[in-house]
N, C-alpha and C positions, 0 to 999 in steps of 0.2 A: 456557104454558111446558112444554117437553118434559121428561118425567120422566127423571132421571138414573139410571144403574145404581146399585144398592145393594150395598155390600160390608160383610159382617160381619167386623170385624178382631178377632181373639182375641189380646189382649196380656196374658198371664198374669203377666208379671214387670215391672211398671212401676217407675219410680225417681224419687226427688226428686233432680234434677240440680243440682250446683254446678259452675261453671266458674271457675277461679282463673287469673288472668293474672300471670306473673312476667316481669320484664325478663330474668332469667337464672335458670333452675332448676338448682340444684346438688345433687348427691348428697352424703349424709353431712354435711349442713349445715342450719342454720335458714333456711327460705325464707319470706319475707313477701310475700304477694300484693299487687300494685299495684291490681288490680280484681277484683270478684267479681260473677257473675251466678247466679241461681238460678231454676229453673222446672221444671214437670212434664215428665217425659221417660220413656224406655223405648221399646222398639221399637214397641209398639202405639200409644202416644201419638204418637210421631214419624210413624208411618204415617198416622194419622188427620189430623194437622195438615198434613202434606204433601199429602194427597189433597184436603183442604178448600182449601188454597192453589191447587192445580192446577185444581180445580173442574170435573172431567169426570165425577166419580162422587160419590155420597153414601156416607158411612161411619158405621156404628154400631160403636163400640168397646166391647168387653167386657173388664173387668179386675178384679183384686182389689186392695183397699187397706186398710191398717190402721196403727195406731200414729200417732205424731206426724208422721212423714214422710208417711204416708197423708193426714193432715188437710191438711198443707201442699200436697200434690199436688192434692187435691180442690178446695181453695180457689183454687188457681191455675187449674185447668181451668174453674172456674165463670166465669172472666173471658173464656174463649174460646167460640167458637160451635160447638164440637164436640158430637156426640151420643155420650154416654158412659153406659154401664151399669156402675156400680161396685158390686161385692159386698163388703160389709164383712167383714173377717176379724180374728182376734185377733193373727195374726202381723204384725210390723211391715214396712211397705214399706221397701225398701232405699234407701240413698243412694249415688249415684255422683258421684265428683269427677273432673273433667277439669282437668289442670294444663297450661297453655299456657306455653311458654317463648319469649319474643320474640327472644332473641339467635340461636337456631338454628331458629326456627319449628317446634319439636317439640311433640308432644302425648303426655302420659302419662295413662292412665286408671286410677283407683282405684275398685274396685267392691266394695261390701259384700256379704257372703253374704246369700242370700235363703232363705226358708223356704216349705214347702208350705202352701197355704191351708187344708187340711183337707177331709175327705170331704164334709161338709155343704155347704161352699162350692163344691166341685167339682160336686156334684149340682145345686145351684142354677144354676150356670153352664151345665151341659149342658142343663137344661130351658129356659133362656133361648135357647140356641143353636138348639135344636129349633124353638122358636116363631118366632124371627127368620128362620130359613132357609126358612120357608114363603113369605116375601115377598122375601127377598134374592136377588140375582143371583149372588153368589159369596161365598167365605170366604177370609180370609187368616190364616194362622198365623204370628204375628209373634214371632220370637225363641225363645231357649231357655226351657224350663220352670224354675221355681224349684227349688232343691235339695230333694230328697226328694219331689218331685211326679213320679209315674210317667208314662212316655210313653203309658200307656193313655189318658190324657186327650186327647192329640192324636190317638190312634187313633180314639177315639170321635167327635171332631170331624170327622175325615176321612170316617168312615163316614156321618155325618149329611149331609155335603156330597154324597157319592156317592149316597146314597139319594134325595136331592132333585134329582139331576141338575145340580148346580151346580159351576161352576168353582172350583178351589182353588189358592191360591198358598201355597207353603211357604217361608218365610224362616227356616229353622232347619236345623241339620245334625247336632248331637250326638244320638246314639241315635235317629236319624230313620228308619232302614231299615224298622222295622215299620210306620211311617206310610206310607212310599212303597209298600209292598207292597199296601196296600188303597186307596190314593188313585186317583181317576179324574179325567180332565180337569185334571190338575195341572201347575203350573209350579213347578220348584224354582229358587229364586233365592238363591244363596250367593256367597261370595267365593272367590278362587282357593285360598287356604290351606285353607279349609273343604272345598273340593272334593277337594283332595289328601288331607286327613284322612279324609274320608268314603269315598273309593274306594281309597286306597293308591297312587294313580297321580299322578305329578307333571305329566305332559304333558296339557294341557287337552283337546285333541281326543280323545285316547284315553279319558280319564276321563269326558268327556261321552257318548261313544259307549257306554261301559259302562252308564251310568245309563239312557240311552234304551233300551238293549236289555234291561235288567234289570227296568224298571218301566214302568207305564202312564203315562208322563209325556207331556204335550202339548209342553212346552218346557223347556229348561234355560237359565238366564241366569246368567252368571258375571262378577262384577266383580273388579277388582284395583286399587283406589285410582285414581290418576291414570294408571296404565298401561293397556294394551289390555284391552278387555272382550270377552266372547264370548257369542253367542246361538245356540241351535240348536233346530230342530224335527226331525221325522222325515226331512225331505227336504233340508234345507240347514243349513249352519252359517256364521255371520258373525263377523267380527272388527272391532272398533270402535276407532279411534284418537281419543283425546279431546284437545281443544285445551288448551293451558296457560291457567291462570286467574290467575297471579300469586301474590301472598302469600295464604296460607290464613288465615282467621280462626278457624274451628272445624270440623274435619272430622266430628265426631261426628254421627250421624244421617244421613249421606249414603247408606248402604246402605238404610236405611228409606225415605228419600225416593225412591230408585230403585224400590223395590218398589211404593210407592204410586202413583207416576206411571206406571210400566209397566202395572200392573193396571188402573188407572183408564182409561188410554188404550186398552188392549186391549178392555175391556168397552164402551167408547164407540165401537167400530168401527174404530179405527186398526189397520193391519196390525201383526203382532207385531214384525217387525224394526224398523219405524219407531217403535213404542211404546217399544222398548228404547232407541232413540237419544234419544228425549225423556227417558227415565228417567235416562240417563247425564248429559244436559245439566242436568237438575234437580239431580242429585246433586252435580255440580260447582258449581252455583250455591249449593247448601246450604253448601258449604265457605266461602263468603263471608259467611255469616250466623252470628251468635253463637248464635241459638236454633235447635234442631234442627227441621228440616222447615219452617222459616219463611223460605223462599228467595224471591228476586226472580224472578217469572215472566218478565218481559221479558228479564232476563239469561239465563235458561234458554233462551229462544227464540234469543237471540243465539249462545249456545254450540252449540245444536243445528245451526245453519246451518254450523258449522265442524267437525262430527264427520265423520270419514271412515269409510265402511263398505265392507268388502271381503268377498267370498265365500271361504271356506276350502275 
């Protein structure tokens, strides 16, 4: 059996995820949910789950976990076939609550504050990263760091990837400029609002050009929900029109799914522009699943066939 590429996914801010479904969610009122689902989530976990589902690359996930929510998260992950290194911390893992309203098909996300894991846990994580990167093919930085955790952690991660000559995917935007400055062979994958916040430019083409001219980025991939998405390298930029999927079940985790499917496909030898088309198709399929990253692969292939790609 041919060996798959190996990605080390750094997910510093996992979450115990609850999804509540309401027939009609009303402000300034008592709302009683009709249904509830709960599972391990967060950008790193969603990335690892989606990559496992796509099956073009293996993923080792590094995360921090603590408190009662951390125990729930670890117990849930034990029932999945994911490779996870969890560093125990005293700070509690956050809980995120997604509120879905059936009458208008809307989604509201409630996110608890998170806390830094502490210097000892960070040092243990970096030592694990250094060891794994000797055998891994790439690294993915998944999401924002917990409150109080300095961006220096991500800077050191990017340095380790660069020192080992490994590709890097950055799915994060807040305070990320110092990481972009030292990153090599990197893809920045963020959404359109994050791109505007990062660059101060609302027009996608100009904002992406600024990033490519300012940093040593290999690619920039920009999503915008169900609207057009953009992908650019040094020589070309593409715009993607995504087919309609009907009623959305749960959109949370679609960006993480896109990151996992894109990076897995790229490392497996698929051209970057085609890999991003697969990523968008999988992200759309994720919207039809209640669990983040647990999408129907056949549906993703069906959607892929209907994605329109044009050169900008």
